[in-house]
C-alpha positions as CSV (number, residue, x, y, z in Angstrom):
1,K,0.0,0.0,0.1
2,L,1.5,3.4,-1.0
3,E,1.2,5.9,1.9
4,H,0.9,9.5,0.8
5,R,-0.3,12.7,2.5
6,P,-1.2,15.8,0.5
7,R,1.4,18.5,0.6
8,Y,1.5,22.1,-0.1
9,N,3.9,23.6,-2.8
10,I,6.1,20.6,-3.6
11,A,9.6,21.9,-4.6
12,P,12.1,20.1,-6.9
13,T,13.9,17.0,-5.4
14,Q,10.9,16.3,-3.1
15,Q,8.9,13.2,-3.7
16,V,5.9,13.5,-6.1
17,L,3.0,11.1,-6.6
18,T,3.4,9.2,-9.9
19,V,1.7,6.4,-12.0
20,S,4.0,4.4,-14.2
21,N,3.9,1.1,-16.1
22,N,6.9,-1.2,-15.9
23,G,5.1,-4.4,-16.7
24,E,2.2,-3.4,-14.6
25,R,0.6,0.0,-13.8
26,R,1.4,1.2,-10.4
27,G,1.4,4.3,-8.2
28,Q,4.7,5.3,-6.6
29,L,6.6,8.1,-5.1
30,M,9.4,9.6,-7.2
31,R,12.0,12.2,-6.7
32,W,11.2,15.2,-8.8
33,G,14.3,16.0,-10.8
34,L,15.3,13.5,-13.4
35,V,18.7,11.8,-12.9
36,P,19.5,10.0,-16.2
37,F,20.5,6.2,-15.8
38,W,24.0,7.1,-17.1
39,A,24.7,10.1,-14.8
40,K,27.6,10.0,-12.5
41,D,26.0,12.3,-9.8
42,R,22.4,12.5,-8.5
43,N,22.9,16.4,-8.4
44,V,22.3,16.6,-12.0
45,G,18.5,16.1,-11.1
46,Y,18.3,19.6,-9.7
47,R,18.6,21.0,-13.2
48,M,16.1,18.5,-14.8
49,I,12.7,19.2,-13.3
50,N,11.1,19.9,-16.6
51,A,11.5,18.6,-20.1
52,K,10.6,20.6,-23.1
53,S,8.1,18.6,-25.3
54,E,9.8,20.0,-28.5
55,T,13.2,18.5,-27.7
56,L,12.3,15.5,-25.6
57,A,13.1,13.0,-28.3
58,E,16.5,14.6,-29.2
59,R,18.0,15.5,-25.8
60,P,20.3,12.7,-24.5
61,A,19.1,13.1,-20.9
62,F,15.5,12.6,-21.9
63,R,15.2,10.4,-25.0
64,A,15.4,7.0,-23.5
65,A,13.0,7.7,-20.9
66,F,10.7,9.1,-23.6
67,R,10.9,6.0,-25.6
68,K,10.2,3.6,-22.7
69,R,9.6,5.3,-19.2
70,R,6.8,7.6,-19.3
71,C,4.6,8.5,-16.2
72,L,1.8,10.6,-15.0
73,V,2.7,13.1,-12.2
74,L,-0.5,13.5,-10.1
75,A,-1.3,16.8,-8.6
76,D,-4.5,18.9,-7.6
77,G,-2.7,22.0,-9.0
78,F,0.4,23.8,-9.6
79,Y,2.1,27.1,-8.8
80,E,3.4,29.5,-11.4
81,W,5.2,32.7,-10.8
82,Q,4.4,35.7,-12.9
83,K,6.9,38.4,-13.3
84,T,5.2,41.8,-12.1
85,G,8.2,44.2,-12.6
86,G,11.8,44.4,-11.3
87,S,12.4,41.4,-9.2
88,R,8.8,41.0,-7.9
89,K,6.8,38.0,-8.8
90,Q,3.2,37.1,-8.1
91,P,2.4,33.3,-7.4
92,W,-0.7,31.9,-9.1
93,H,-2.2,28.5,-8.1
94,I,-3.4,27.0,-11.3
95,H,-6.1,24.2,-10.8
96,R,-9.2,22.7,-12.4
97,P,-12.5,24.8,-11.7
98,D,-13.8,21.6,-10.3
99,D,-10.6,21.0,-8.3
100,A,-10.3,17.5,-9.8
101,P,-6.8,15.9,-10.0
102,L,-4.4,16.8,-12.8
103,A,-2.2,14.2,-14.6
104,F,1.0,15.9,-16.0
105,A,2.8,14.0,-18.8
106,G,6.2,12.9,-17.1
107,I,9.1,10.7,-17.9
108,W,11.2,8.7,-15.2
109,E,14.5,6.9,-14.6
110,H,16.0,4.3,-12.3
111,W,19.3,5.5,-11.2
112,E,21.9,3.6,-9.1
113,A,24.7,5.1,-7.2
114,E,28.3,3.5,-6.7
115,D,27.2,2.6,-3.3
116,G,24.2,0.5,-4.5
117,S,21.5,3.1,-3.4
118,V,18.7,3.7,-5.9
119,L,16.6,6.6,-6.9
120,Q,13.5,6.6,-8.9
121,T,13.3,10.1,-10.5
122,C,11.1,12.0,-12.9
123,A,10.6,15.1,-14.9
124,I,7.5,17.0,-15.9
125,I,7.1,17.6,-19.6
126,T,6.1,21.2,-20.7
127,T,4.7,22.8,-23.7
128,D,3.8,26.3,-24.9
129,A,1.3,28.0,-22.7
130,N,-2.4,28.0,-23.8
131,S,-4.0,31.4,-24.1
132,Q,-5.3,31.5,-20.5
133,M,-1.7,30.7,-19.1
134,A,0.1,33.0,-21.5
135,P,-0.3,36.1,-19.5
136,I,1.2,34.3,-16.6
137,H,4.1,32.3,-18.1
138,H,5.1,31.3,-21.6
139,R,5.2,27.4,-20.6
140,M,3.0,25.0,-18.8
141,P,2.9,21.4,-17.8
142,V,1.4,18.9,-20.4
143,I,-1.9,18.0,-18.8
144,L,-3.2,14.6,-20.2
145,D,-6.8,13.5,-20.4
146,P,-7.8,10.0,-19.0
147,P,-8.4,8.6,-22.6
148,D,-4.8,9.4,-23.3
149,F,-3.4,7.6,-20.1
150,P,-3.0,4.1,-21.7
151,A,-0.9,5.1,-24.8
152,W,1.2,7.4,-22.6
153,L,2.0,4.8,-20.0
154,D,2.4,1.7,-22.3
155,P,6.3,1.2,-22.7
156,Q,5.7,-0.9,-25.7
157,H,3.9,2.0,-27.4
158,D,6.6,3.6,-29.6
159,D,4.7,5.8,-32.2
160,H,6.8,8.8,-31.7
161,D,4.3,10.9,-33.8
162,Q,1.2,9.9,-31.9
163,L,3.1,10.3,-28.5
164,Q,4.2,13.8,-29.7
165,R,0.6,14.7,-30.5
166,L,-0.4,14.3,-26.9
167,L,2.2,16.9,-25.8
168,Q,-0.1,20.0,-26.5
169,P,-1.5,22.7,-24.2
170,C,-4.6,21.7,-22.5
171,P,-7.9,23.5,-23.7
172,D,-8.3,26.9,-21.9
173,E,-11.3,25.7,-20.1
174,T,-9.3,22.9,-18.3
175,L,-7.8,25.3,-15.8
């Protein structure tokens, strides 16, 4: 049984709730900040919290995970910081109007340190902002709809073009 309590404003390198499929679909906590399987140091994950949908298939840090290790990152909302002038920023809590959960498209990795310790890590895939989000920030997480979950989570599904079509901004009315 997965023990999970809701938390406020999760930061990179903290545990996030995910759904993945490595032979069977399962929920698990993963560290937010992708550490590629080939990385020498886990600290690379601090810089890999998000992956741009446009370059996902080409970037060495993301392409293997995009091919075979896709996940959903579950949340009830997210925060975006809008620049308001100078060094000031305004936080916005973005969520569905009905407060239903969101499923962000993600990728994950299994990383092993030299001492044998293991990390399951993930990154959230981003895309261009929809027209509602654009005044706040130019990017947003890819939010998948339930009918798209099976294709996204299936590690045998390798139709790059079909997967890429899922990585679009959600409709404005979603948030």
